[in-house]
C-alpha positions, 0 to 999 in steps of 0.5 A: 532467469532463475533469480532476479537482481533488485534494488530498492529506492527509498528505505523508510519504514516500508522500503526497509520491509521491501528490502528485508523481503528481497534479502530473504527471498531465494528467488531474488538478489538484493543488489542495491539500495538508494536513499537521499539519507546516506546515513540511513541507507548505509545502516540498512545496507550493512544490516542486510549485507547489501553490496551497493548503496547510492544517495541518488537513485539515478546512479543505481538505475545506470547499473546494468546488473539491476533488473527490477526495483521497488519504489518506496519513496513518500506518497507524493514522490513516486512519479519520477523514480517510477518513470526513470526506472521504466525508461531504464528498462527496470521492472517496477514495484511501486508502493501504494498509493501509486500517485497523489495526482491523477496527472502523475498516474497517467504519466506513469502509465504512458511510460509503462505502455511504451515499455516491455517491463512489468509494473505492479502497484503494491496493494499489499493487503491482497496478500494478507492471509485473512483477506486472501481467504475471505476473497476465496470464500466470496469467489466460491459463492459462500455468502452469495452476491456482495451487497454492502461492504464496511471497512474501517482502518485507523492509525495512531496519531504518531504517524502524522505527528512523528513518523511522517515528516511529510504528512502535510503532503498526504492525508488519511485518505492517501496514506491509510484509506487507499488500502480499503479503497483497493479492498472495496474494489477487489471484493466488490469486483467493480470500480468506484462510481459515486463518492459522498465523503465527510471529514474533520480536522483540528486535533492534528492541526493544533499539534503542528500537522495541517491535515485531516483528522478523520474521513468517512466515505459512502461509496457506490461501485459501478455494479451498485455495491455500497461501501462505507469506509472510515479512516482516522490517524488519531488513535492514542499511543496507548492503543495496543496495536499499530492500527485498528482494522475491520472489514466486512462483506454482507451478501445475499446469502450470508456475511463475512467479517475480517479483523486483523487488529489482533492478528491472533496473538497478544503479549502482556507484560508488567509494563504493556499489553500489545498485539504484535504485528505478525501478518506484515512480515516475519521469518520462518526457516530463513524465508519471509512470510507475511503480506508484504513479502507475499506481494514482493514474492508475487512481483518477483515471480511475475517477472521471472515467469513473464506473467502480468502481476495481480495489481497493475498501474490501472488499479493504482490509477483507479484508487488515486481517482477514488481518493481524489474524489473523496477529498473533492467531496470533503472540500466542496461538500458535495457528492462526486460522480466518477463515471461521468 
């Protein structure tokens, strides 16, 4: 098998990036897309020259030419398309978070364990160049043993108020902080053990989105690495980038800090000042570059080369467990232990 025939389930913002990545990859053929919004699906299919378009993903899964799919439906709607795809013997790349309920994650894992397909969760920042380089430096021992990790990831208020029609079924934990949760586990090389979290609400609720405004979490990993995570989605629209992202690892022999907010480029005009988002996806010589295409390419290569992907559904479940512990800690105003 030299090329992989793929389909994309859900072509919202992230699904469109998956579709574009596949369309540019020489190792993949984007054969079909599926979305309940037929108008949007048809528009994307025409733009990317996709031969097949479906309203119902179940119909797409009946296509014997489709060998693998990306599932990029809303956060809380991953379970059914993932399980249906696995049972149809399609390899699966599932967007983060894998699930917003632990039962959904467990059901997906059970289906996967009965199958022979590859199942990868798209924790895309593991392919983000600054983080990949930082991870390599830590593995090389440049800063010694990690002791403390700081992670801040914030988004604009338009995300819960305008971009996500389903924001009340998510939270800044699942939509945003799950990125930093995975990075803390990856850099700390351990699972979450204890969570003490606090959150505030009111600003977004007054504007029609009944969700938390911000979350602060103190996390202890099983190997005693301490992590402090902050996330909000109330940045003003005038913020010059889509998100505010800082990450630091403080070790026994040094420190390492990553800031992907600026992305090494700025554009100033008479009307605006922005930091273009070039790390996520861009095209160079008709080939895709960026951390989402990097994750997509890794998935395709894992299938073609019959190798286990870097991020498995077990990573997805671990992140979901930690996210739910954060929300429980906020709701009950108590420390939550996951290791018991």
